[in-house]
N, CA, C and O atoms as a Tinker XYZ file with bonds, in Angstrom:
   512  protein
     1  N    -60.118000  -30.358000  -42.303000    73     2
     2  CA   -59.867000  -29.172000  -41.551000    64     1     3
     3  C    -59.894000  -29.505000  -40.130000    63     2     4     5
     4  O    -59.094000  -28.954000  -39.373000    81     3
     5  N    -60.840000  -30.455000  -39.651000    73     3     6
     6  CA   -60.876000  -31.035000  -38.148000    64     5     7
     7  C    -59.713000  -31.654000  -37.946000    63     6     8     9
     8  O    -59.108000  -31.444000  -36.895000    81     7
     9  N    -59.198000  -32.526000  -38.919000    73     7    10
    10  CA   -58.082000  -33.177000  -38.483000    64     9    11
    11  C    -56.825000  -32.368000  -38.319000    63    10    12    13
    12  O    -55.875000  -32.701000  -37.610000    81    11
    13  N    -56.911000  -31.254000  -39.057000    73    11    14
    14  CA   -55.539000  -30.374000  -38.677000    64    13    15
    15  C    -55.758000  -29.656000  -37.436000    63    14    16    17
    16  O    -54.748000  -29.346000  -36.805000    81    15
    17  N    -57.103000  -29.276000  -36.885000    73    15    18
    18  CA   -57.028000  -28.724000  -35.775000    64    17    19
    19  C    -56.785000  -29.663000  -34.582000    63    18    20    21
    20  O    -56.318000  -29.276000  -33.510000    81    19
    21  N    -57.173000  -31.046000  -34.882000    73    19    22
    22  CA   -56.774000  -31.935000  -33.819000    64    21    23
    23  C    -55.208000  -32.056000  -33.811000    63    22    24    25
    24  O    -54.597000  -32.051000  -32.742000    81    23
    25  N    -54.701000  -32.143000  -34.768000    73    23    26
    26  CA   -53.098000  -32.245000  -34.884000    64    25    27
    27  C    -52.500000  -30.983000  -34.031000    63    26    28    29
    28  O    -51.710000  -31.119000  -33.096000    81    27
    29  N    -52.935000  -29.906000  -34.441000    73    27    30
    30  CA   -52.387000  -28.663000  -33.847000    64    29    31
    31  C    -52.654000  -28.641000  -32.272000    63    30    32    33
    32  O    -51.789000  -28.287000  -31.471000    81    31
    33  N    -53.791000  -29.006000  -31.948000    73    31    34
    34  CA   -54.255000  -29.008000  -30.513000    64    33    35
    35  C    -53.319000  -30.228000  -29.775000    63    34    36    37
    36  O    -52.747000  -29.996000  -28.710000    81    35
    37  N    -53.236000  -31.378000  -30.366000    73    35    38
    38  CA   -52.377000  -32.397000  -29.748000    64    37    39
    39  C    -50.939000  -31.965000  -29.640000    63    38    40    41
    40  O    -50.248000  -32.123000  -28.634000    81    39
    41  N    -50.521000  -31.365000  -30.847000    73    39    42
    42  CA   -49.113000  -30.775000  -30.578000    64    41    43
    43  C    -48.899000  -29.579000  -29.658000    63    42    44    45
    44  O    -47.816000  -29.410000  -29.099000    81    43
    45  N    -49.850000  -28.811000  -29.511000    73    43    46
    46  CA   -49.784000  -27.867000  -28.367000    64    45    47
    47  C    -49.859000  -28.488000  -26.976000    63    46    48    49
    48  O    -49.187000  -28.069000  -26.034000    81    47
    49  N    -50.571000  -29.340000  -26.910000    73    47    50
    50  CA   -50.753000  -30.216000  -25.703000    64    49    51
    51  C    -49.437000  -30.810000  -25.380000    63    50    52    53
    52  O    -48.969000  -30.610000  -24.259000    81    51
    53  N    -48.808000  -31.503000  -26.228000    73    51    54
    54  CA   -47.585000  -32.170000  -26.050000    64    53    55
    55  C    -46.532000  -31.092000  -25.740000    63    54    56    57
    56  O    -45.732000  -31.319000  -24.832000    81    55
    57  N    -46.470000  -29.937000  -26.424000    73    55    58
    58  CA   -45.418000  -29.060000  -26.290000    64    57    59
    59  C    -45.513000  -28.527000  -24.848000    63    58    60    61
    60  O    -44.547000  -28.432000  -24.092000    81    59
    61  N    -46.819000  -28.181000  -24.539000    73    59    62
    62  CA   -47.058000  -27.588000  -23.203000    64    61    63
    63  C    -46.579000  -28.612000  -22.180000    63    62    64    65
    64  O    -45.927000  -28.303000  -21.183000    81    63
    65  N    -46.925000  -29.775000  -22.476000    73    63    66
    66  CA   -46.534000  -31.035000  -21.252000    64    65    67
    67  C    -44.930000  -30.839000  -21.115000    63    66    68    69
    68  O    -44.356000  -30.588000  -20.055000    81    67
    69  N    -44.368000  -30.984000  -22.263000    73    67    70
    70  CA   -42.743000  -30.765000  -22.339000    64    69    71
    71  C    -42.169000  -29.630000  -21.491000    63    70    72    73
    72  O    -41.232000  -29.725000  -20.699000    81    71
    73  N    -42.924000  -28.480000  -21.801000    73    71    74
    74  CA   -42.528000  -27.180000  -21.228000    64    73    75
    75  C    -42.725000  -27.306000  -19.692000    63    74    76    77
    76  O    -41.837000  -26.893000  -18.945000    81    75
    77  N    -43.864000  -27.864000  -19.195000    73    75    78
    78  CA   -44.296000  -27.870000  -17.877000    64    77    79
    79  C    -43.201000  -28.978000  -17.012000    63    78    80    81
    80  O    -42.808000  -28.889000  -15.849000    81    79
    81  N    -42.919000  -29.928000  -17.952000    73    79    82
    82  CA   -41.939000  -30.784000  -17.389000    64    81    83
    83  C    -40.588000  -30.142000  -17.154000    63    82    84    85
    84  O    -40.017000  -30.240000  -16.068000    81    83
    85  N    -40.099000  -29.500000  -18.157000    73    83    86
    86  CA   -38.760000  -28.824000  -18.158000    64    85    87
    87  C    -38.904000  -27.806000  -16.995000    63    86    88    89
    88  O    -37.928000  -27.732000  -16.248000    81    87
    89  N    -39.831000  -27.115000  -16.761000    73    87    90
    90  CA   -39.853000  -26.219000  -15.667000    64    89    91
    91  C    -39.781000  -26.784000  -14.310000    63    90    92    93
    92  O    -39.140000  -26.273000  -13.391000    81    91
    93  N    -40.517000  -27.934000  -14.229000    73    91    94
    94  CA   -40.556000  -28.776000  -13.047000    64    93    95
    95  C    -39.276000  -29.235000  -12.602000    63    94    96    97
    96  O    -38.860000  -29.200000  -11.444000    81    95
    97  N    -38.582000  -29.744000  -13.796000    73    95    98
    98  CA   -37.306000  -30.298000  -13.641000    64    97    99
    99  C    -36.083000  -29.279000  -13.112000    63    98   100   101
   100  O    -35.227000  -29.525000  -12.262000    81    99
   101  N    -36.280000  -28.058000  -13.892000    73    99   102
   102  CA   -35.342000  -26.830000  -13.459000    64   101   103
   103  C    -35.594000  -26.413000  -12.110000    63   102   104   105
   104  O    -34.658000  -26.019000  -11.415000    81   103
   105  N    -36.746000  -26.460000  -11.680000    73   103   106
   106  CA   -37.333000  -26.073000  -10.225000    64   105   107
   107  C    -36.804000  -27.053000   -9.204000    63   106   108   109
   108  O    -36.330000  -26.661000   -8.138000    81   107
   109  N    -36.885000  -28.298000   -9.525000    73   107   110
   110  CA   -36.257000  -29.256000   -8.617000    64   109   111
   111  C    -34.652000  -29.078000   -8.541000    63   110   112   113
   112  O    -34.073000  -29.134000   -7.457000    81   111
   113  N    -34.093000  -28.900000   -9.537000    73   111   114
   114  CA   -32.699000  -28.565000   -9.502000    64   113   115
   115  C    -32.279000  -27.573000   -8.753000    63   114   116   117
   116  O    -31.445000  -27.774000   -7.870000    81   115
   117  N    -32.822000  -26.298000   -9.009000    73   115   118
   118  CA   -32.697000  -25.130000   -8.083000    64   117   119
   119  C    -32.989000  -25.391000   -6.666000    63   118   120   121
   120  O    -32.209000  -25.025000   -5.786000    81   119
   121  N    -34.247000  -26.102000   -6.377000    73   119   122
   122  CA   -34.444000  -26.426000   -4.960000    64   121   123
   123  C    -33.202000  -27.264000   -4.267000    63   122   124   125
   124  O    -32.695000  -26.939000   -3.193000    81   123
   125  N    -32.845000  -28.270000   -4.972000    73   123   126
   126  CA   -31.591000  -28.971000   -4.567000    64   125   127
   127  C    -30.401000  -28.226000   -4.252000    63   126   128   129
   128  O    -29.685000  -28.369000   -3.261000    81   127
   129  N    -30.243000  -27.247000   -5.401000    73   127   130
   130  CA   -29.085000  -26.405000   -5.149000    64   129   131
   131  C    -29.156000  -25.558000   -3.964000    63   130   132   133
   132  O    -28.108000  -25.348000   -3.354000    81   131
   133  N    -30.391000  -24.976000   -3.502000    73   131   134
   134  CA   -30.680000  -24.103000   -2.680000    64   133   135
   135  C    -30.558000  -24.733000   -1.277000    63   134   136   137
   136  O    -30.068000  -24.181000   -0.292000    81   135
   137  N    -31.094000  -26.009000   -1.342000    73   135   138
   138  CA   -30.746000  -26.868000    0.002000    64   137   139
   139  C    -29.208000  -27.102000    0.389000    63   138   140   141
   140  O    -28.809000  -27.046000    1.552000    81   139
   141  N    -28.378000  -27.375000   -0.731000    73   139   142
   142  CA   -27.082000  -27.758000   -0.727000    64   141   143
   143  C    -26.353000  -26.295000   -0.013000    63   142   144   145
   144  O    -25.522000  -26.307000    0.895000    81   143
   145  N    -26.870000  -25.165000   -0.643000    73   143   146
   146  CA   -26.114000  -23.987000   -0.190000    64   145   147
   147  C    -26.556000  -23.657000    1.269000    63   146   148   149
   148  O    -25.784000  -23.091000    2.043000    81   147
   149  N    -27.829000  -24.028000    1.626000    73   147   150
   150  CA   -28.453000  -23.724000    2.998000    64   149   151
   151  C    -27.715000  -24.563000    4.039000    63   150   152   153
   152  O    -27.585000  -24.158000    5.195000    81   151
   153  N    -27.187000  -25.849000    3.580000    73   151   154
   154  CA   -26.612000  -26.734000    4.519000    64   153   155
   155  C    -25.137000  -26.436000    4.639000    63   154   156   157
   156  O    -24.489000  -26.693000    5.654000    81   155
   157  N    -24.637000  -25.877000    3.541000    73   155   158
   158  CA   -23.145000  -25.350000    3.589000    64   157   159
   159  C    -23.056000  -24.127000    4.471000    63   158   160   161
   160  O    -22.131000  -23.985000    5.272000    81   159
   161  N    -24.067000  -23.206000    4.310000    73   159   162
   162  CA   -24.032000  -21.960000    5.036000    64   161   163
   163  C    -24.085000  -22.331000    6.704000    63   162   164   165
   164  O    -23.342000  -21.779000    7.515000    81   163
   165  N    -25.090000  -23.357000    7.064000    73   163   166
   166  CA   -25.145000  -23.658000    8.286000    64   165   167
   167  C    -23.846000  -24.284000    8.857000    63   166   168   169
   168  O    -23.488000  -24.107000   10.022000    81   167
   169  N    -23.146000  -25.052000    7.922000    73   167   170
   170  CA   -21.961000  -25.778000    8.417000    64   169   171
   171  C    -20.970000  -24.557000    8.714000    63   170   172   173
   172  O    -20.418000  -24.513000    9.814000    81   171
   173  N    -20.748000  -23.630000    7.821000    73   171   174
   174  CA   -20.006000  -22.524000    8.003000    64   173   175
   175  C    -20.133000  -21.796000    9.242000    63   174   176   177
   176  O    -19.155000  -21.472000    9.917000    81   175
   177  N    -21.466000  -21.506000    9.583000    73   175   178
   178  CA   -21.864000  -20.849000   10.805000    64   177   179
   179  C    -21.478000  -21.615000   12.029000    63   178   180   181
   180  O    -21.032000  -21.059000   13.032000    81   179
   181  N    -21.672000  -22.992000   11.914000    73   179   182
   182  CA   -21.385000  -23.754000   13.139000    64   181   183
   183  C    -19.820000  -23.824000   13.266000    63   182   184   185
   184  O    -19.305000  -23.967000   14.375000    81   183
   185  N    -19.069000  -23.723000   12.121000    73   183   186
   186  CA   -17.575000  -23.584000   12.327000    64   185   187
   187  C    -17.240000  -22.394000   12.835000    63   186   188   189
   188  O    -16.385000  -22.363000   13.720000    81   187
   189  N    -17.814000  -21.264000   12.400000    73   187   190
   190  CA   -17.672000  -19.870000   13.053000    64   189   191
   191  C    -17.810000  -19.814000   14.516000    63   190   192   193
   192  O    -16.987000  -19.215000   15.208000    81   191
   193  N    -18.985000  -20.515000   15.078000    73   191   194
   194  CA   -19.395000  -20.392000   16.341000    64   193   195
   195  C    -18.281000  -21.227000   17.268000    63   194   196   197
   196  O    -17.971000  -20.878000   18.407000    81   195
   197  N    -17.750000  -22.358000   16.595000    73   195   198
   198  CA   -16.769000  -23.163000   17.222000    64   197   199
   199  C    -15.441000  -22.345000   17.497000    63   198   200   201
   200  O    -14.894000  -22.202000   18.591000    81   199
   201  N    -15.013000  -21.807000   16.199000    73   199   202
   202  CA   -13.747000  -20.958000   16.333000    64   201   203
   203  C    -14.002000  -19.758000   17.266000    63   202   204   205
   204  O    -13.022000  -19.431000   17.934000    81   203
   205  N    -15.162000  -19.016000   17.448000    73   203   206
   206  CA   -15.347000  -17.944000   18.346000    64   205   207
   207  C    -15.293000  -18.630000   19.827000    63   206   208   209
   208  O    -14.696000  -18.063000   20.741000    81   207
   209  N    -15.901000  -19.786000   19.998000    73   207   210
   210  CA   -15.682000  -20.272000   21.343000    64   209   211
   211  C    -14.400000  -20.693000   21.727000    63   210   212   213
   212  O    -13.973000  -20.544000   22.872000    81   211
   213  N    -13.585000  -21.369000   20.538000    73   211   214
   214  CA   -12.060000  -21.482000   21.029000    64   213   215
   215  C    -11.384000  -20.124000   21.123000    63   214   216   217
   216  O    -10.515000  -19.975000   21.982000    81   215
   217  N    -11.689000  -19.181000   20.362000    73   215   218
   218  CA   -11.003000  -17.877000   20.674000    64   217   219
   219  C    -11.266000  -17.376000   22.014000    63   218   220   221
   220  O    -10.315000  -16.935000   22.660000    81   219
   221  N    -12.486000  -17.387000   22.535000    73   219   222
   222  CA   -12.731000  -16.956000   23.828000    64   221   223
   223  C    -12.148000  -17.705000   24.999000    63   222   224   225
   224  O    -11.751000  -17.196000   26.047000    81   223
   225  N    -12.153000  -19.000000   24.675000    73   223   226
   226  CA   -11.336000  -19.960000   25.558000    64   225   227
   227  C     -9.811000  -19.732000   25.763000    63   226   228   229
   228  O     -9.248000  -19.877000   26.848000    81   227
   229  N     -9.144000  -19.323000   24.490000    73   227   230
   230  CA    -7.801000  -19.140000   24.714000    64   229   231
   231  C     -7.494000  -17.811000   25.015000    63   230   232   233
   232  O     -6.305000  -17.496000   25.042000    81   231
   233  N     -8.413000  -16.920000   25.261000    73   231   234
   234  CA    -8.150000  -15.500000   25.558000    64   233   235
   235  C     -8.777000  -15.125000   26.954000    63   234   236   237
   236  O     -9.099000  -13.991000   27.308000    81   235
   237  N     -8.896000  -16.346000   27.715000    73   235   238
   238  CA    -9.309000  -16.081000   29.067000    64   237   239
   239  C     -8.312000  -15.131000   29.915000    63   238   240   241
   240  O     -7.104000  -15.366000   29.892000    81   239
   241  N     -8.764000  -14.205000   30.560000    73   239   242
   242  CA    -7.662000  -13.364000   31.237000    64   241   243
   243  C     -6.777000  -13.977000   32.215000    63   242   244   245
   244  O     -5.666000  -13.530000   32.501000    81   243
   245  N     -7.364000  -15.124000   32.770000    73   243   246
   246  CA    -6.250000  -15.888000   33.745000    64   245   247
   247  C     -5.372000  -16.673000   32.975000    63   246   248   249
   248  O     -4.279000  -16.927000   33.482000    81   247
   249  N     -5.663000  -17.172000   31.693000    73   247   250
   250  CA    -4.710000  -17.876000   30.901000    64   249   251
   251  C     -3.711000  -16.995000   30.344000    63   250   252   253
   252  O     -2.513000  -17.274000   30.389000    81   251
   253  N     -4.236000  -15.768000   29.736000    73   251   254
   254  CA    -3.266000  -14.570000   29.397000    64   253   255
   255  C     -2.352000  -14.332000   30.182000    63   254   256   257
   256  O     -1.181000  -14.218000   29.820000    81   255
   257  N     -2.788000  -14.209000   31.488000    73   255   258
   258  CA    -1.887000  -13.495000   32.651000    64   257   259
   259  C     -0.905000  -14.603000   32.858000    63   258   260   261
   260  O      0.274000  -14.259000   32.939000    81   259
   261  N     -1.190000  -15.868000   32.957000    73   259   262
   262  CA    -0.268000  -17.032000   33.101000    64   261   263
   263  C      0.797000  -17.038000   32.045000    63   262   264   265
   264  O      1.976000  -17.155000   32.380000    81   263
   265  N      0.424000  -16.910000   30.708000    73   263   266
   266  CA     1.163000  -16.863000   29.708000    64   265   267
   267  C      2.029000  -15.756000   29.533000    63   266   268   269
   268  O      3.114000  -15.851000   28.959000    81   267
   269  N      1.516000  -14.570000   30.079000    73   267   270
   270  CA     2.584000  -13.396000   30.102000    64   269   271
   271  C      3.561000  -13.482000   31.062000    63   270   272   273
   272  O      4.694000  -13.079000   30.799000    81   271
   273  N      3.240000  -14.037000   32.345000    73   271   274
   274  CA     4.120000  -14.375000   33.381000    64   273   275
   275  C      5.181000  -15.218000   33.027000    63   274   276   277
   276  O      6.323000  -14.966000   33.410000    81   275
   277  N      4.885000  -16.324000   32.244000    73   275   278
   278  CA     5.681000  -17.341000   31.808000    64   277   279
   279  C      6.740000  -16.879000   30.842000    63   278   280   281
   280  O      7.937000  -17.077000   31.047000    81   279
   281  N      6.182000  -16.149000   29.598000    73   279   282
   282  CA     6.981000  -15.792000   28.657000    64   281   283
   283  C      7.580000  -14.445000   28.441000    63   282   284   285
   284  O      8.492000  -14.220000   27.646000    81   283
   285  N      7.002000  -13.567000   29.206000    73   283   286
   286  CA     7.336000  -12.228000   29.092000    64   285   287
   287  C      8.307000  -11.827000   30.440000    63   286   288   289
   288  O      8.088000  -12.295000   31.558000    81   287
   289  N      9.203000  -11.062000   30.194000    73   287   290
   290  CA     9.967000  -10.548000   31.217000    64   289   291
   291  C      9.477000   -9.023000   31.791000    63   290   292   293
   292  O     10.157000   -7.997000   31.776000    81   291
   293  N      8.189000   -9.174000   32.267000    73   291   294
   294  CA     7.545000   -7.834000   32.684000    64   293   295
   295  C      7.998000   -7.309000   33.925000    63   294   296   297
   296  O      8.089000   -8.084000   34.877000    81   295
   297  N      8.352000   -5.885000   34.088000    73   295   298
   298  CA     8.767000   -5.439000   35.378000    64   297   299
   299  C      7.706000   -4.509000   35.710000    63   298   300   301
   300  O      7.034000   -3.963000   34.834000    81   299
   301  N      7.513000   -4.287000   37.116000    73   299   302
   302  CA     6.492000   -3.279000   37.453000    64   301   303
   303  C      6.793000   -1.888000   36.835000    63   302   304   305
   304  O      7.902000   -1.614000   36.376000    81   303
   305  N      5.727000   -1.010000   36.849000    73   303   306
   306  CA     5.727000    0.351000   36.314000    64   305   307
   307  C      6.482000    1.171000   37.417000    63   306   308   309
   308  O      6.170000    1.126000   38.607000    81   307
   309  N      7.576000    1.975000   36.869000    73   307   310
   310  CA     8.324000    2.995000   37.770000    64   309   311
   311  C      7.942000    4.300000   37.281000    63   310   312   313
   312  O      7.924000    4.474000   36.063000    81   311
   313  N      7.647000    5.201000   38.035000    73   311   314
   314  CA     7.376000    6.599000   37.909000    64   313   315
   315  C      8.415000    7.316000   37.023000    63   314   316   317
   316  O      7.996000    8.176000   36.249000    81   315
   317  N      9.561000    7.075000   37.061000    73   315   318
   318  CA    10.741000    7.513000   36.528000    64   317   319
   319  C     10.736000    7.182000   35.121000    63   318   320   321
   320  O     11.578000    7.756000   34.430000    81   319
   321  N      9.856000    6.269000   34.499000    73   319   322
   322  CA     9.954000    5.974000   33.076000    64   321   323
   323  C      8.956000    6.979000   32.349000    63   322   324   325
   324  O      8.963000    7.026000   31.119000    81   323
   325  N      8.149000    7.735000   33.048000    73   323   326
   326  CA     7.365000    8.764000   32.426000    64   325   327
   327  C      8.149000    9.994000   31.900000    63   326   328   329
   328  O      8.853000   10.504000   32.772000    81   327
   329  N      8.194000   10.534000   30.809000    73   327   330
   330  CA     8.751000   11.751000   30.421000    64   329   331
   331  C      7.864000   12.629000   29.874000    63   330   332   333
   332  O      6.831000   12.190000   29.369000    81   331
   333  N      8.125000   13.935000   29.893000    73   331   334
   334  CA     7.225000   14.893000   28.921000    64   333   335
   335  C      7.562000   14.635000   27.493000    63   334   336   337
   336  O      8.617000   14.125000   27.116000    81   335
   337  N      6.423000   15.093000   26.601000    73   335   338
   338  CA     6.750000   14.923000   25.295000    64   337   339
   339  C      7.895000   15.918000   24.794000    63   338   340   341
   340  O      8.528000   15.620000   23.781000    81   339
   341  N      8.136000   16.953000   25.406000    73   339   342
   342  CA     9.049000   17.850000   25.142000    64   341   343
   343  C     10.616000   17.231000   25.417000    63   342   344   345
   344  O     11.610000   17.809000   24.978000    81   343
   345  N     10.672000   16.206000   26.059000    73   343   346
   346  CA    12.066000   15.535000   26.523000    64   345   347
   347  C     12.447000   14.681000   25.535000    63   346   348   349
   348  O     13.628000   14.335000   25.519000    81   347
   349  N     11.567000   14.193000   24.559000    73   347   350
   350  CA    11.767000   13.287000   23.666000    64   349   351
   351  C     12.452000   13.841000   22.453000    63   350   352   353
   352  O     11.913000   14.790000   21.885000    81   351
   353  N     13.627000   13.337000   21.969000    73   351   354
   354  CA    14.335000   14.186000   20.966000    64   353   355
   355  C     13.672000   14.049000   19.591000    63   354   356   357
   356  O     13.004000   13.062000   19.282000    81   355
   357  N     13.900000   15.126000   18.759000    73   355   358
   358  CA    13.096000   14.907000   17.594000    64   357   359
   359  C     13.878000   13.848000   16.602000    63   358   360   361
   360  O     15.051000   13.487000   16.692000    81   359
   361  N     12.989000   13.494000   15.725000    73   359   362
   362  CA    13.504000   12.630000   14.649000    64   361   363
   363  C     14.542000   13.207000   13.655000    63   362   364   365
   364  O     14.470000   14.385000   13.308000    81   363
   365  N     15.453000   12.420000   13.224000    73   363   366
   366  CA    16.348000   12.842000   12.174000    64   365   367
   367  C     15.613000   13.082000   10.971000    63   366   368   369
   368  O     14.427000   12.773000   10.848000    81   367
   369  N     16.362000   13.679000   10.001000    73   367   370
   370  CA    15.645000   13.884000    8.649000    64   369   371
   371  C     15.472000   12.589000    7.984000    63   370   372   373
   372  O     16.347000   11.725000    8.039000    81   371
   373  N     14.298000   12.422000    7.317000    73   371   374
   374  CA    14.050000   11.267000    6.431000    64   373   375
   375  C     15.197000   10.980000    5.271000    63   374   376   377
   376  O     15.623000   11.750000    4.410000    81   375
   377  N     15.522000    9.700000    5.528000    73   375   378
   378  CA    16.627000    9.475000    4.516000    64   377   379
   379  C     16.026000    8.330000    3.653000    63   378   380   381
   380  O     15.449000    7.362000    4.150000    81   379
   381  N     16.231000    8.544000    2.151000    73   379   382
   382  CA    15.877000    7.670000    1.226000    64   381   383
   383  C     16.822000    6.468000    0.986000    63   382   384   385
   384  O     17.442000    6.432000   -0.077000    81   383
   385  N     16.974000    5.492000    1.889000    73   383   386
   386  CA    17.974000    4.524000    1.723000    64   385   387
   387  C     17.968000    3.655000    0.591000    63   386   388   389
   388  O     19.005000    3.132000    0.181000    81   387
   389  N     16.644000    3.442000   -0.031000    73   387   390
   390  CA    16.391000    2.715000   -1.360000    64   389   391
   391  C     17.247000    3.556000   -2.526000    63   390   392   393
   392  O     18.142000    3.068000   -3.216000    81   391
   393  N     16.813000    4.784000   -2.577000    73   391   394
   394  CA    17.446000    5.722000   -3.579000    64   393   395
   395  C     18.846000    6.000000   -3.376000    63   394   396   397
   396  O     19.475000    6.434000   -4.341000    81   395
   397  N     19.461000    5.812000   -2.223000    73   395   398
   398  CA    20.787000    6.013000   -1.970000    64   397   399
   399  C     21.626000    4.835000   -2.669000    63   398   400   401
   400  O     22.579000    4.960000   -3.438000    81   399
   401  N     20.976000    3.567000   -2.164000    73   399   402
   402  CA    21.464000    2.418000   -2.815000    64   401   403
   403  C     21.597000    2.417000   -4.298000    63   402   404   405
   404  O     22.645000    2.097000   -4.859000    81   403
   405  N     20.469000    2.795000   -4.948000    73   403   406
   406  CA    20.200000    2.914000   -6.335000    64   405   407
   407  C     21.420000    3.689000   -6.865000    63   406   408   409
   408  O     22.205000    3.228000   -7.693000    81   407
   409  N     21.499000    4.847000   -6.338000    73   407   410
   410  CA    22.710000    5.865000   -6.797000    64   409   411
   411  C     23.921000    5.156000   -6.651000    63   410   412   413
   412  O     24.721000    5.188000   -7.586000    81   411
   413  N     24.197000    4.491000   -5.579000    73   411   414
   414  CA    25.455000    3.931000   -5.352000    64   413   415
   415  C     25.709000    2.713000   -6.420000    63   414   416   417
   416  O     26.840000    2.450000   -6.829000    81   415
   417  N     24.638000    2.061000   -6.792000    73   415   418
   418  CA    24.739000    1.132000   -8.074000    64   417   419
   419  C     24.775000    1.767000   -9.400000    63   418   420   421
   420  O     25.088000    1.066000  -10.361000    81   419
   421  N     24.493000    3.010000   -9.569000    73   419   422
   422  CA    24.580000    3.687000  -10.662000    64   421   423
   423  C     23.085000    3.833000  -11.612000    63   422   424   425
   424  O     22.914000    4.322000  -12.729000    81   423
   425  N     22.173000    3.228000  -10.710000    73   423   426
   426  CA    20.735000    3.171000  -11.360000    64   425   427
   427  C     19.861000    4.215000  -10.953000    63   426   428   429
   428  O     18.652000    4.105000  -11.156000    81   427
   429  N     20.405000    5.342000  -10.332000    73   427   430
   430  CA    19.485000    6.414000   -9.738000    64   429   431
   431  C     19.167000    7.497000  -10.730000    63   430   432   433
   432  O     18.540000    8.520000  -10.452000    81   431
   433  N     19.713000    7.149000  -12.055000    73   431   434
   434  CA    19.337000    8.204000  -13.158000    64   433   435
   435  C     17.937000    8.128000  -13.407000    63   434   436   437
   436  O     17.343000    7.050000  -13.433000    81   435
   437  N     17.305000    9.389000  -13.617000    73   435   438
   438  CA    15.795000    9.291000  -14.086000    64   437   439
   439  C     15.599000    8.755000  -15.572000    63   438   440   441
   440  O     16.416000    9.004000  -16.459000    81   439
   441  N     14.490000    8.024000  -15.764000    73   439   442
   442  CA    14.274000    7.496000  -17.063000    64   441   443
   443  C     13.046000    7.937000  -17.710000    63   442   444   445
   444  O     12.140000    8.477000  -17.075000    81   443
   445  N     13.003000    7.730000  -18.889000    73   443   446
   446  CA    11.895000    8.388000  -19.856000    64   445   447
   447  C     11.100000    7.265000  -20.119000    63   446   448   449
   448  O     11.637000    6.268000  -20.601000    81   447
   449  N      9.816000    7.279000  -19.859000    73   447   450
   450  CA     8.781000    6.256000  -20.087000    64   449   451
   451  C      8.083000    6.655000  -21.573000    63   450   452   453
   452  O      7.778000    7.836000  -21.743000    81   451
   453  N      7.883000    5.890000  -22.413000    73   451   454
   454  CA     6.994000    6.392000  -23.678000    64   453   455
   455  C      5.621000    6.846000  -23.325000    63   454   456   457
   456  O      4.883000    6.346000  -22.475000    81   455
   457  N      5.363000    7.949000  -24.164000    73   455   458
   458  CA     4.021000    8.503000  -23.659000    64   457   459
   459  C      2.868000    7.844000  -24.415000    63   458   460   461
   460  O      1.723000    8.065000  -24.021000    81   459
   461  N      3.080000    7.043000  -25.479000    73   459   462
   462  CA     1.992000    6.463000  -26.146000    64   461   463
   463  C      1.973000    5.128000  -25.654000    63   462   464   465
   464  O      3.041000    4.585000  -25.374000    81   463
   465  N      0.737000    4.448000  -25.494000    73   463   466
   466  CA     0.608000    3.142000  -25.076000    64   465   467
   467  C      0.170000    2.175000  -25.941000    63   466   468   469
   468  O     -0.469000    1.184000  -25.590000    81   467
   469  N      0.500000    2.439000  -27.074000    73   467   470
   470  CA    -0.066000    1.543000  -28.292000    64   469   471
   471  C      0.645000    0.208000  -28.216000    63   470   472   473
   472  O      1.751000    0.082000  -27.690000    81   471
   473  N     -0.031000   -0.771000  -28.761000    73   471   474
   474  CA     0.710000   -2.205000  -28.706000    64   473   475
   475  C      1.961000   -2.025000  -29.540000    63   474   476   477
   476  O      2.928000   -2.661000  -29.120000    81   475
   477  N      2.156000   -1.298000  -30.631000    73   475   478
   478  CA     3.467000   -1.359000  -31.412000    64   477   479
   479  C      4.332000   -0.336000  -30.874000    63   478   480   481
   480  O      5.333000   -0.110000  -31.555000    81   479
   481  N      4.182000    0.366000  -29.770000    73   479   482
   482  CA     4.977000    1.197000  -29.098000    64   481   483
   483  C      6.398000    0.655000  -28.770000    63   482   484   485
   484  O      6.486000   -0.444000  -28.224000    81   483
   485  N      7.587000    1.415000  -29.095000    73   483   486
   486  CA     8.778000    0.926000  -28.735000    64   485   487
   487  C      9.117000    1.170000  -27.225000    63   486   488   489
   488  O      8.517000    2.015000  -26.562000    81   487
   489  N     10.102000    0.390000  -26.730000    73   487   490
   490  CA    10.603000    0.622000  -25.577000    64   489   491
   491  C     12.013000    1.389000  -25.472000    63   490   492   493
   492  O     12.814000    1.128000  -26.370000    81   491
   493  N     12.307000    2.064000  -24.743000    73   491   494
   494  CA    13.604000    2.945000  -24.696000    64   493   495
   495  C     14.851000    1.842000  -24.610000    63   494   496   497
   496  O     14.777000    0.749000  -24.047000    81   495
   497  N     15.892000    2.328000  -25.228000    73   495   498
   498  CA    17.207000    1.538000  -25.251000    64   497   499
   499  C     17.839000    1.307000  -23.988000    63   498   500   501
   500  O     17.355000    1.855000  -22.998000    81   499
   501  N     18.839000    0.584000  -23.878000    73   499   502
   502  CA    19.598000    0.293000  -22.712000    64   501   503
   503  C     20.336000    1.712000  -22.137000    63   502   504   505
   504  O     20.805000    2.597000  -22.852000    81   503
   505  N     20.317000    1.694000  -20.899000    73   503   506
   506  CA    20.927000    2.873000  -20.166000    64   505   507
   507  C     22.504000    2.925000  -20.421000    63   506   508   509
   508  O     23.190000    1.904000  -20.408000    81   507
   509  N     22.966000    4.069000  -20.628000    73   507   510
   510  CA    24.452000    3.971000  -20.639000    64   509   511
   511  C     25.278000    3.718000  -19.673000    63   510   512
   512  O     26.489000    3.680000  -19.890000    81   511
């Protein structure tokens, strides 16, 4: 009887040692993964900081002014350019150009879609 208890105790001891080792191994892997994620996050933050600095450098007012003078043909503001909203003509009616083109091609007719969406549902036949 005592030998059986010794065997059970030794078995429990070995299994608990294996369990403790597996938990330690999983913890080590999780820690390494966490460190990799932290370093990757820090690299991304550094890259974002560099991009923000570059953005601020490229959007300096003096640089933007120089580029606008070089590439845009800007004229000084003239008071005669200002009009009242009532002087602006109304928009024309909205025209469905895609629908008009479809009608010209003979594709503007309404179609019927099947109501049931079963896998075995049939599709409508070709249009006349």
